[in-house]
N, CA and C atoms of all chains as a GROMACS GRO file, in nm:
protein
  552
    1UNK      N    1   9.196  12.991  11.044
    1UNK     CA    2   9.037  12.993  11.013
    1UNK      C    3   9.026  12.928  10.874
    2UNK      N    4   9.130  12.948  10.768
    2UNK     CA    5   9.114  12.885  10.639
    2UNK      C    6   9.131  12.744  10.643
    3UNK      N    7   9.186  12.684  10.755
    3UNK     CA    8   9.223  12.547  10.775
    3UNK      C    9   9.088  12.472  10.774
    4UNK      N   10   8.967  12.527  10.836
    4UNK     CA   11   8.850  12.467  10.839
    4UNK      C   12   8.794  12.453  10.711
    5UNK      N   13   8.829  12.542  10.602
    5UNK     CA   14   8.759  12.530  10.478
    5UNK      C   15   8.835  12.411  10.396
    6UNK      N   16   8.974  12.402  10.431
    6UNK     CA   17   9.056  12.288  10.349
    6UNK      C   18   8.985  12.160  10.402
    7UNK      N   19   8.980  12.151  10.544
    7UNK     CA   20   8.922  12.025  10.600
    7UNK      C   21   8.775  11.984  10.552
    8UNK      N   22   8.704  12.092  10.568
    8UNK     CA   23   8.570  12.072  10.515
    8UNK      C   24   8.560  12.006  10.368
    9UNK      N   25   8.633  12.056  10.276
    9UNK     CA   26   8.624  12.013  10.131
    9UNK      C   27   8.674  11.872  10.140
   10UNK      N   28   8.801  11.839  10.206
   10UNK     CA   29   8.856  11.700  10.195
   10UNK      C   30   8.761  11.612  10.250
   11UNK      N   31   8.701  11.639  10.379
   11UNK     CA   32   8.618  11.548  10.442
   11UNK      C   33   8.491  11.509  10.355
   12UNK      N   34   8.437  11.633  10.297
   12UNK     CA   35   8.302  11.599  10.241
   12UNK      C   36   8.324  11.518  10.108
   13UNK      N   37   8.447  11.544  10.028
   13UNK     CA   38   8.486  11.460   9.917
   13UNK      C   39   8.506  11.314   9.952
   14UNK      N   40   8.568  11.286  10.073
   14UNK     CA   41   8.584  11.157  10.109
   14UNK      C   42   8.449  11.077  10.156
   15UNK      N   43   8.366  11.172  10.205
   15UNK     CA   44   8.232  11.101  10.245
   15UNK      C   45   8.148  11.056  10.126
   16UNK      N   46   8.159  11.146  10.010
   16UNK     CA   47   8.082  11.103   9.899
   16UNK      C   48   8.154  10.971   9.837
   17UNK      N   49   8.276  10.952   9.843
   17UNK     CA   50   8.331  10.821   9.805
   17UNK      C   51   8.308  10.717   9.891
   18UNK      N   52   8.285  10.733  10.024
   18UNK     CA   53   8.246  10.635  10.120
   18UNK      C   54   8.090  10.599  10.078
   19UNK      N   55   8.029  10.694  10.053
   19UNK     CA   56   7.880  10.672  10.011
   19UNK      C   57   7.861  10.582   9.888
   20UNK      N   58   7.964  10.592   9.791
   20UNK     CA   59   7.964  10.522   9.681
   20UNK      C   60   8.013  10.375   9.704
   21UNK      N   61   8.108  10.357   9.812
   21UNK     CA   62   8.147  10.222   9.848
   21UNK      C   63   8.040  10.156   9.917
   22UNK      N   64   7.944  10.232   9.994
   22UNK     CA   65   7.839  10.164  10.064
   22UNK      C   66   7.719  10.116   9.957
   23UNK      N   67   7.686  10.208   9.858
   23UNK     CA   68   7.562  10.158   9.780
   23UNK      C   69   7.611  10.152   9.640
   24UNK      N   70   7.733  10.109   9.609
   24UNK     CA   71   7.786  10.075   9.473
   24UNK      C   72   7.724   9.938   9.429
   25UNK      N   73   7.686   9.933   9.304
   25UNK     CA   74   7.609   9.812   9.252
   25UNK      C   75   7.714   9.693   9.247
   26UNK      N   76   7.833   9.712   9.200
   26UNK     CA   77   7.917   9.599   9.173
   26UNK      C   78   8.047   9.616   9.262
   27UNK      N   79   8.127   9.498   9.231
   27UNK     CA   80   8.255   9.500   9.311
   27UNK      C   81   8.346   9.597   9.240
   28UNK      N   82   8.348   9.639   9.123
   28UNK     CA   83   8.444   9.730   9.043
   28UNK      C   84   8.420   9.866   9.082
   29UNK      N   85   8.283   9.913   9.123
   29UNK     CA   86   8.268  10.035   9.164
   29UNK      C   87   8.326  10.042   9.284
   30UNK      N   88   8.329   9.953   9.381
   30UNK     CA   89   8.375   9.973   9.506
   30UNK      C   90   8.523   9.992   9.498
   31UNK      N   91   8.588   9.915   9.428
   31UNK     CA   92   8.740   9.924   9.403
   31UNK      C   93   8.790  10.053   9.357
   32UNK      N   94   8.706  10.099   9.240
   32UNK     CA   95   8.732  10.241   9.185
   32UNK      C   96   8.722  10.344   9.286
   33UNK      N   97   8.624  10.339   9.371
   33UNK     CA   98   8.603  10.443   9.467
   33UNK      C   99   8.702  10.429   9.591
   34UNK      N  100   8.747  10.298   9.627
   34UNK     CA  101   8.853  10.281   9.729
   34UNK      C  102   8.996  10.330   9.666
   35UNK      N  103   9.013  10.319   9.528
   35UNK     CA  104   9.131  10.388   9.466
   35UNK      C  105   9.140  10.542   9.485
   36UNK      N  106   9.016  10.596   9.467
   36UNK     CA  107   9.006  10.745   9.479
   36UNK      C  108   9.007  10.788   9.629
   37UNK      N  109   8.971  10.703   9.724
   37UNK     CA  110   8.966  10.758   9.865
   37UNK      C  111   9.110  10.741   9.928
   38UNK      N  112   9.185  10.659   9.870
   38UNK     CA  113   9.328  10.625   9.913
   38UNK      C  114   9.404  10.758   9.881
   39UNK      N  115   9.386  10.814   9.771
   39UNK     CA  116   9.462  10.936   9.735
   39UNK      C  117   9.409  11.058   9.828
   40UNK      N  118   9.266  11.064   9.862
   40UNK     CA  119   9.223  11.172   9.951
   40UNK      C  120   9.292  11.160  10.075
   41UNK      N  121   9.289  11.032  10.133
   41UNK     CA  122   9.363  11.006  10.257
   41UNK      C  123   9.506  11.045  10.267
   42UNK      N  124   9.569  11.019  10.162
   42UNK     CA  125   9.708  11.054  10.151
   42UNK      C  126   9.740  11.205  10.150
   43UNK      N  127   9.638  11.281  10.073
   43UNK     CA  128   9.647  11.426  10.079
   43UNK      C  129   9.608  11.474  10.214
   44UNK      N  130   9.521  11.412  10.290
   44UNK     CA  131   9.481  11.452  10.414
   44UNK      C  132   9.616  11.445  10.521
   45UNK      N  133   9.698  11.327  10.492
   45UNK     CA  134   9.804  11.317  10.574
   45UNK      C  135   9.909  11.424  10.543
   46UNK      N  136   9.930  11.463  10.432
   46UNK     CA  137  10.017  11.585  10.397
   46UNK      C  138   9.962  11.708  10.469
   47UNK      N  139   9.830  11.730  10.474
   47UNK     CA  140   9.775  11.840  10.514
   47UNK      C  141   9.797  11.832  10.683
   48UNK      N  142   9.799  11.723  10.733
   48UNK     CA  143   9.825  11.714  10.884
   48UNK      C  144   9.952  11.742  10.926
   49UNK      N  145  10.064  11.722  10.817
   49UNK     CA  146  10.203  11.757  10.835
   49UNK      C  147  10.214  11.916  10.838
   50UNK      N  148  10.129  11.987  10.743
   50UNK     CA  149  10.136  12.124  10.734
   50UNK      C  150  10.074  12.184  10.855
   51UNK      N  151   9.966  12.136  10.911
   51UNK     CA  152   9.889  12.185  11.032
   51UNK      C  153   9.980  12.167  11.163
   52UNK      N  154  10.039  12.055  11.169
   52UNK     CA  155  10.103  12.021  11.288
   52UNK      C  156  10.250  12.070  11.292
   53UNK      N  157  10.303  12.113  11.180
   53UNK     CA  158  10.449  12.165  11.179
   53UNK      C  159  10.541  12.055  11.198
   54UNK      N  160  10.536  11.930  11.149
   54UNK     CA  161  10.593  11.814  11.169
   54UNK      C  162  10.620  11.735  11.060
   55UNK      N  163  10.737  11.711  11.022
   55UNK     CA  164  10.779  11.664  10.892
   55UNK      C  165  10.779  11.508  10.888
   56UNK      N  166  10.749  11.443  11.016
   56UNK     CA  167  10.736  11.298  11.016
   56UNK      C  168  10.612  11.257  10.917
   57UNK      N  169  10.516  11.333  10.921
   57UNK     CA  170  10.385  11.300  10.851
   57UNK      C  171  10.408  11.272  10.708
   58UNK      N  172  10.510  11.368  10.640
   58UNK     CA  173  10.541  11.338  10.503
   58UNK      C  174  10.617  11.189  10.475
   59UNK      N  175  10.676  11.134  10.569
   59UNK     CA  176  10.730  11.005  10.556
   59UNK      C  177  10.605  10.890  10.559
   60UNK      N  178  10.509  10.921  10.644
   60UNK     CA  179  10.389  10.850  10.658
   60UNK      C  180  10.321  10.868  10.527
   61UNK      N  181  10.286  10.982  10.477
   61UNK     CA  182  10.221  10.981  10.344
   61UNK      C  183  10.303  10.906  10.238
   62UNK      N  184  10.435  10.906  10.221
   62UNK     CA  185  10.490  10.836  10.106
   62UNK      C  186  10.476  10.683  10.129
   63UNK      N  187  10.489  10.633  10.245
   63UNK     CA  188  10.453  10.499  10.277
   63UNK      C  189  10.310  10.459  10.269
   64UNK      N  190  10.212  10.538  10.288
   64UNK     CA  191  10.082  10.520  10.254
   64UNK      C  192  10.051  10.526  10.116
   65UNK      N  193  10.125  10.603  10.032
   65UNK     CA  194  10.108  10.608   9.890
   65UNK      C  195  10.155  10.479   9.828
   66UNK      N  196  10.266  10.418   9.880
   66UNK     CA  197  10.325  10.298   9.829
   66UNK      C  198  10.222  10.174   9.853
   67UNK      N  199  10.183  10.189   9.985
   67UNK     CA  200  10.094  10.070  10.012
   67UNK      C  201   9.966  10.075   9.961
   68UNK      N  202   9.902  10.192   9.917
   68UNK     CA  203   9.779  10.218   9.838
   68UNK      C  204   9.793  10.157   9.699
   69UNK      N  205   9.896  10.206   9.626
   69UNK     CA  206   9.927  10.148   9.489
   69UNK      C  207   9.936   9.992   9.486
   70UNK      N  208  10.014   9.933   9.592
   70UNK     CA  209  10.025   9.787   9.595
   70UNK      C  210   9.874   9.730   9.615
   71UNK      N  211   9.798   9.789   9.709
   71UNK     CA  212   9.672   9.744   9.743
   71UNK      C  213   9.567   9.727   9.606
   72UNK      N  214   9.577   9.840   9.526
   72UNK     CA  215   9.503   9.846   9.427
   72UNK      C  216   9.529   9.733   9.302
   73UNK      N  217   9.659   9.743   9.284
   73UNK     CA  218   9.704   9.640   9.191
   73UNK      C  219   9.690   9.499   9.235
   74UNK      N  220   9.702   9.477   9.350
   74UNK     CA  221   9.692   9.324   9.414
   74UNK      C  222   9.531   9.281   9.395
   75UNK      N  223   9.440   9.387   9.443
   75UNK     CA  224   9.311   9.348   9.437
   75UNK      C  225   9.254   9.338   9.307
   76UNK      N  226   9.302   9.416   9.195
   76UNK     CA  227   9.267   9.403   9.058
   76UNK      C  228   9.310   9.265   8.996
   77UNK      N  229   9.431   9.231   9.026
   77UNK     CA  230   9.488   9.095   8.981
   77UNK      C  231   9.406   8.991   9.034
   78UNK      N  232   9.351   9.014   9.165
   78UNK     CA  233   9.279   8.905   9.223
   78UNK      C  234   9.143   8.887   9.170
   79UNK      N  235   9.062   8.995   9.137
   79UNK     CA  236   8.951   8.993   9.081
   79UNK      C  237   8.945   8.964   8.935
   80UNK      N  238   9.059   8.978   8.867
   80UNK     CA  239   9.088   8.942   8.732
   80UNK      C  240   9.092   8.793   8.698
   81UNK      N  241   9.154   8.726   8.813
   81UNK     CA  242   9.183   8.587   8.800
   81UNK      C  243   9.044   8.522   8.846
   82UNK      N  244   8.978   8.551   8.963
   82UNK     CA  245   8.852   8.486   8.992
   82UNK      C  246   8.735   8.566   8.959
   83UNK      N  247   8.668   8.514   8.839
   83UNK     CA  248   8.576   8.588   8.776
   83UNK      C  249   8.443   8.576   8.837
   84UNK      N  250   8.424   8.486   8.941
   84UNK     CA  251   8.298   8.454   9.013
   84UNK      C  252   8.282   8.536   9.153
   85UNK      N  253   8.368   8.614   9.172
   85UNK     CA  254   8.376   8.707   9.284
   85UNK      C  255   8.262   8.812   9.260
   86UNK      N  256   8.174   8.833   9.355
   86UNK     CA  257   8.081   8.956   9.322
   86UNK      C  258   8.109   9.062   9.446
   87UNK      N  259  10.346  13.285  10.675
   87UNK     CA  260  10.216  13.257  10.600
   87UNK      C  261  10.242  13.311  10.460
   88UNK      N  262  10.260  13.220  10.356
   88UNK     CA  263  10.286  13.246  10.230
   88UNK      C  264  10.145  13.241  10.159
   89UNK      N  265  10.106  13.348  10.074
   89UNK     CA  266   9.977  13.356  10.018
   89UNK      C  267   9.966  13.264   9.901
   90UNK      N  268  10.069  13.240   9.824
   90UNK     CA  269  10.067  13.157   9.715
   90UNK      C  270  10.072  13.010   9.754
   91UNK      N  271  10.128  12.962   9.853
   91UNK     CA  272  10.096  12.829   9.904
   91UNK      C  273   9.946  12.819   9.954
   92UNK      N  274   9.909  12.906  10.029
   92UNK     CA  275   9.757  12.900  10.085
   92UNK      C  276   9.666  12.879   9.974
   93UNK      N  277   9.697  12.942   9.850
   93UNK     CA  278   9.596  12.953   9.738
   93UNK      C  279   9.615  12.814   9.669
   94UNK      N  280   9.738  12.757   9.658
   94UNK     CA  281   9.757  12.630   9.598
   94UNK      C  282   9.706  12.519   9.684
   95UNK      N  283   9.700  12.536   9.813
   95UNK     CA  284   9.631  12.434   9.899
   95UNK      C  285   9.489  12.433   9.908
   96UNK      N  286   9.424  12.557   9.858
   96UNK     CA  287   9.286  12.571   9.856
   96UNK      C  288   9.233  12.515   9.718
   97UNK      N  289   9.315  12.542   9.609
   97UNK     CA  290   9.282  12.481   9.480
   97UNK      C  291   9.291  12.332   9.490
   98UNK      N  292   9.392  12.272   9.551
   98UNK     CA  293   9.406  12.131   9.572
   98UNK      C  294   9.293  12.056   9.639
   99UNK      N  295   9.251  12.126   9.748
   99UNK     CA  296   9.148  12.066   9.824
   99UNK      C  297   9.012  12.073   9.761
  100UNK      N  298   8.992  12.170   9.677
  100UNK     CA  299   8.882  12.181   9.589
  100UNK      C  300   8.854  12.087   9.489
  101UNK      N  301   8.991  12.053   9.414
  101UNK     CA  302   8.986  11.960   9.335
  101UNK      C  303   8.964  11.802   9.389
  102UNK      N  304   9.010  11.776   9.502
  102UNK     CA  305   8.988  11.659   9.592
  102UNK      C  306   8.835  11.646   9.608
  103UNK      N  307   8.776  11.765   9.645
  103UNK     CA  308   8.619  11.748   9.680
  103UNK      C  309   8.560  11.710   9.550
  104UNK      N  310   8.602  11.783   9.420
  104UNK     CA  311   8.535  11.749   9.296
  104UNK      C  312   8.557  11.624   9.263
  105UNK      N  313   8.681  11.544   9.302
  105UNK     CA  314   8.711  11.403   9.264
  105UNK      C  315   8.614  11.311   9.332
  106UNK      N  316   8.585  11.349   9.461
  106UNK     CA  317   8.507  11.271   9.540
  106UNK      C  318   8.350  11.269   9.483
  107UNK      N  319   8.317  11.393   9.460
  107UNK     CA  320   8.182  11.421   9.389
  107UNK      C  321   8.156  11.343   9.263
  108UNK      N  322   8.266  11.347   9.185
  108UNK     CA  323   8.264  11.272   9.043
  108UNK      C  324   8.253  11.117   9.066
  109UNK      N  325   8.337  11.073   9.171
  109UNK     CA  326   8.317  10.922   9.196
  109UNK      C  327   8.173  10.898   9.247
  110UNK      N  328   8.111  10.994   9.326
  110UNK     CA  329   7.982  10.956   9.360
  110UNK      C  330   7.856  10.968   9.247
  111UNK      N  331   7.882  11.076   9.164
  111UNK     CA  332   7.786  11.095   9.062
  111UNK      C  333   7.789  11.037   8.937
  112UNK      N  334   7.909  10.977   8.893
  112UNK     CA  335   7.927  10.922   8.756
  112UNK      C  336   7.834  10.800   8.741
  113UNK      N  337   7.781  10.758   8.603
  113UNK     CA  338   7.693  10.654   8.601
  113UNK      C  339   7.754  10.515   8.577
  114UNK      N  340   7.889  10.509   8.555
  114UNK     CA  341   7.945  10.384   8.515
  114UNK      C  342   8.077  10.354   8.571
  115UNK      N  343   8.134  10.226   8.573
  115UNK     CA  344   8.260  10.198   8.628
  115UNK      C  345   8.369  10.271   8.568
  116UNK      N  346   8.360  10.279   8.439
  116UNK     CA  347   8.497  10.349   8.365
  116UNK      C  348   8.490  10.497   8.390
  117UNK      N  349   8.358  10.552   8.381
  117UNK     CA  350   8.358  10.700   8.423
  117UNK      C  351   8.407  10.712   8.555
  118UNK      N  352   8.368  10.646   8.650
  118UNK     CA  353   8.400  10.637   8.790
  118UNK      C  354   8.547  10.630   8.798
  119UNK      N  355   8.629  10.545   8.733
  119UNK     CA  356   8.782  10.534   8.732
  119UNK      C  357   8.834  10.661   8.684
  120UNK      N  358   8.788  10.721   8.570
  120UNK     CA  359   8.836  10.840   8.504
  120UNK      C  360   8.823  10.955   8.603
  121UNK      N  361   8.692  10.976   8.656
  121UNK     CA  362   8.688  11.097   8.750
  121UNK      C  363   8.743  11.085   8.889
  122UNK      N  364   8.771  10.949   8.924
  122UNK     CA  365   8.834  10.946   9.044
  122UNK      C  366   8.993  10.942   9.040
  123UNK      N  367   9.046  10.931   8.917
  123UNK     CA  368   9.186  10.927   8.900
  123UNK      C  369   9.228  11.067   8.875
  124UNK      N  370   9.180  11.134   8.765
  124UNK     CA  371   9.240  11.246   8.716
  124UNK      C  372   9.223  11.364   8.810
  125UNK      N  373   9.091  11.389   8.874
  125UNK     CA  374   9.074  11.493   8.958
  125UNK      C  375   9.158  11.501   9.084
  126UNK      N  376   9.150  11.357   9.145
  126UNK     CA  377   9.220  11.360   9.262
  126UNK      C  378   9.378  11.368   9.247
  127UNK      N  379   9.434  11.319   9.129
  127UNK     CA  380   9.567  11.335   9.119
  127UNK      C  381   9.615  11.472   9.095
  128UNK      N  382   9.537  11.552   9.022
  128UNK     CA  383   9.567  11.708   9.009
  128UNK      C  384   9.559  11.779   9.161
  129UNK      N  385   9.445  11.734   9.225
  129UNK     CA  386   9.431  11.802   9.357
  129UNK      C  387   9.555  11.764   9.449
  130UNK      N  388   9.581  11.638   9.455
  130UNK     CA  389   9.695  11.576   9.529
  130UNK      C  390   9.826  11.664   9.492
  131UNK      N  391   9.860  11.668   9.373
  131UNK     CA  392   9.986  11.734   9.337
  131UNK      C  393   9.988  11.872   9.375
  132UNK      N  394   9.864  11.954   9.346
  132UNK     CA  395   9.850  12.081   9.386
  132UNK      C  396   9.875  12.126   9.531
  133UNK      N  397   9.793  12.036   9.620
  133UNK     CA  398   9.792  12.063   9.750
  133UNK      C  399   9.936  12.021   9.809
  134UNK      N  400  10.020  11.919   9.756
  134UNK     CA  401  10.149  11.889   9.814
  134UNK      C  402  10.233  11.993   9.770
  135UNK      N  403  10.218  12.059   9.649
  135UNK     CA  404  10.308  12.177   9.599
  135UNK      C  405  10.282  12.292   9.704
  136UNK      N  406  10.172  12.329   9.742
  136UNK     CA  407  10.143  12.419   9.810
  136UNK      C  408  10.201  12.417   9.958
  137UNK      N  409  10.197  12.283  10.018
  137UNK     CA  410  10.268  12.260  10.150
  137UNK      C  411  10.404  12.272  10.128
  138UNK      N  412  10.471  12.244  10.019
  138UNK     CA  413  10.613  12.259  10.002
  138UNK      C  414  10.662  12.391   9.983
  139UNK      N  415  10.573  12.467   9.914
  139UNK     CA  416  10.600  12.618   9.914
  139UNK      C  417  10.591  12.668  10.038
  140UNK      N  418  10.494  12.651  10.105
  140UNK     CA  419  10.490  12.694  10.263
  140UNK      C  420  10.615  12.685  10.343
  141UNK      N  421  10.651  12.554  10.344
  141UNK     CA  422  10.768  12.521  10.411
  141UNK      C  423  10.884  12.480  10.310
  142UNK      N  424  10.984  12.580  10.263
  142UNK     CA  425  11.071  12.541  10.181
  142UNK      C  426  11.177  12.437  10.206
  143UNK      N  427  11.192  12.402  10.337
  143UNK     CA  428  11.284  12.297  10.365
  143UNK      C  429  11.217  12.147  10.338
  144UNK      N  430  11.083  12.147  10.318
  144UNK     CA  431  11.018  12.023  10.284
  144UNK      C  432  11.003  12.008  10.138
  145UNK      N  433  11.055  12.096  10.053
  145UNK     CA  434  11.012  12.100   9.919
  145UNK      C  435  11.067  11.969   9.848
  146UNK      N  436  11.180  11.921   9.884
  146UNK     CA  437  11.228  11.822   9.817
  146UNK      C  438  11.152  11.690   9.826
  147UNK      N  439  11.115  11.666   9.965
  147UNK     CA  440  11.037  11.554   9.998
  147UNK      C  441  10.893  11.542   9.940
  148UNK      N  442  10.845  11.688   9.930
  148UNK     CA  443  10.713  11.699   9.871
  148UNK      C  444  10.716  11.667   9.712
  149UNK      N  445  10.830  11.700   9.651
  149UNK     CA  446  10.850  11.678   9.509
  149UNK      C  447  10.863  11.518   9.494
  150UNK      N  448  10.935  11.442   9.586
  150UNK     CA  449  10.938  11.307   9.570
  150UNK      C  450  10.798  11.245   9.580
  151UNK      N  451  10.730  11.282   9.678
  151UNK     CA  452  10.591  11.241   9.694
  151UNK      C  453  10.497  11.259   9.570
  152UNK      N  454  10.510  11.374   9.504
  152UNK     CA  455  10.445  11.412   9.394
  152UNK      C  456  10.488  11.315   9.273
  153UNK      N  457  10.606  11.300   9.261
  153UNK     CA  458  10.665  11.215   9.143
  153UNK      C  459  10.625  11.075   9.155
  154UNK      N  460  10.608  11.019   9.291
  154UNK     CA  461  10.579  10.891   9.299
  154UNK      C  462  10.419  10.884   9.246
  155UNK      N  463  10.336  10.981   9.305
  155UNK     CA  464  10.193  10.963   9.274
  155UNK      C  465  10.184  10.982   9.121
  156UNK      N  466  10.244  11.075   9.071
  156UNK     CA  467  10.247  11.104   8.916
  156UNK      C  468  10.265  10.981   8.830
  157UNK      N  469  10.376  10.888   8.891
  157UNK     CA  470  10.414  10.762   8.817
  157UNK      C  471  10.311  10.646   8.848
  158UNK      N  472  10.276  10.632   8.979
  158UNK     CA  473  10.206  10.507   9.008
  158UNK      C  474  10.039  10.518   8.988
  159UNK      N  475   9.990  10.623   8.997
  159UNK     CA  476   9.832  10.640   9.000
  159UNK      C  477   9.775  10.606   8.873
  160UNK      N  478   9.841  10.654   8.749
  160UNK     CA  479   9.783  10.606   8.618
  160UNK      C  480   9.817  10.453   8.608
  161UNK      N  481   9.918  10.396   8.654
  161UNK     CA  482   9.920  10.246   8.648
  161UNK      C  483   9.807  10.161   8.727
  162UNK      N  484   9.791  10.222   8.839
  162UNK     CA  485   9.686  10.141   8.926
  162UNK      C  486   9.554  10.172   8.856
  163UNK      N  487   9.510  10.272   8.802
  163UNK     CA  488   9.387  10.298   8.742
  163UNK      C  489   9.364  10.215   8.605
  164UNK      N  490   9.487  10.205   8.541
  164UNK     CA  491   9.484  10.124   8.406
  164UNK      C  492   9.466   9.972   8.433
  165UNK      N  493   9.538   9.928   8.552
  165UNK     CA  494   9.522   9.788   8.582
  165UNK      C  495   9.380   9.761   8.635
  166UNK      N  496   9.312   9.857   8.693
  166UNK     CA  497   9.193   9.829   8.748
  166UNK      C  498   9.067   9.814   8.614
  167UNK      N  499   9.110   9.926   8.532
  167UNK     CA  500   9.016   9.939   8.418
  167UNK      C  501   9.042   9.811   8.343
  168UNK      N  502   9.169   9.762   8.317
  168UNK     CA  503   9.183   9.632   8.230
  168UNK      C  504   9.120   9.504   8.302
  169UNK      N  505   9.118   9.505   8.446
  169UNK     CA  506   9.076   9.405   8.511
  169UNK      C  507   8.919   9.394   8.486
  170UNK      N  508   8.852   9.516   8.511
  170UNK     CA  509   8.712   9.525   8.502
  170UNK      C  510   8.652   9.498   8.358
  171UNK      N  511   8.746   9.513   8.244
  171UNK     CA  512   8.699   9.496   8.124
  171UNK      C  513   8.709   9.349   8.098
  172UNK      N  514   8.804   9.266   8.147
  172UNK     CA  515   8.827   9.148   8.127
  172UNK      C  516   8.734   9.051   8.205
  173UNK      N  517   8.658   9.125   8.326
  173UNK     CA  518   8.562   9.050   8.395
  173UNK      C  519   8.425   9.058   8.320
  174UNK      N  520   8.433   9.132   8.196
  174UNK     CA  521   8.312   9.140   8.130
  174UNK      C  522   8.196   9.251   8.160
  175UNK      N  523   8.259   9.360   8.219
  175UNK     CA  524   8.177   9.482   8.257
  175UNK      C  525   8.166   9.564   8.122
  176UNK      N  526   8.034   9.583   8.071
  176UNK     CA  527   8.038   9.655   7.944
  176UNK      C  528   8.015   9.802   7.968
  177UNK      N  529   8.063   9.894   7.889
  177UNK     CA  530   8.044  10.038   7.909
  177UNK      C  531   7.892  10.077   7.895
  178UNK      N  532   7.851  10.172   7.960
  178UNK     CA  533   7.697  10.209   7.962
  178UNK      C  534   7.654  10.274   7.827
  179UNK      N  535   7.544  10.230   7.790
  179UNK     CA  536   7.502  10.276   7.658
  179UNK      C  537   7.462  10.415   7.659
  180UNK      N  538   7.474  10.498   7.553
  180UNK     CA  539   7.455  10.643   7.551
  180UNK      C  540   7.312  10.679   7.564
  181UNK      N  541   7.221  10.588   7.533
  181UNK     CA  542   7.073  10.633   7.510
  181UNK      C  543   6.995  10.612   7.626
  182UNK      N  544   7.032  10.517   7.730
  182UNK     CA  545   6.938  10.492   7.845
  182UNK      C  546   6.972  10.584   7.948
  183UNK      N  547   6.873  10.683   7.962
  183UNK     CA  548   6.867  10.769   8.054
  183UNK      C  549   6.799  10.733   8.187
  184UNK      N  550   6.898  10.720   8.298
  184UNK     CA  551   6.833  10.667   8.414
  184UNK      C  552   6.821  10.782   8.525
   0.00000   0.00000   0.00000
């Protein structure tokens, strides 16, 4: 029963970040909210491991955290080099 | 069914919700980076610690994920803030109420 409260809070938080991606005015706002939404998705994968009683999802969460870090750093370096991207 | 782990998971999901709400509500790029990094980092660490306390055989793997997030998440937000500063995004002035 209390699992519904966890999932409700996580999904509503992710929906607010998605709303900021849709109507963010600049490129940097969208990347900042993408950085936030990646951590929320990683926490959702850890919570899936808790709900399904399967420890494979923890490895998936670790790999997702590595790729999310790499993604944010690479996109930041790209928009730092090309200043005309909007 | 461990009550301490359940309370930790509830606090973590509440902080993740507050992080998403802070990303949506804050008025500036730098405020959004700050709200979206600190609140979600605390929420993620608390939630993963709660999962590790509920299943004690997963505790080492959960601590490894927590340490990785604690090392890499400030680096990525710092790189993003530096990039948006070098692109010429100015911080919002204190006086213009919108």
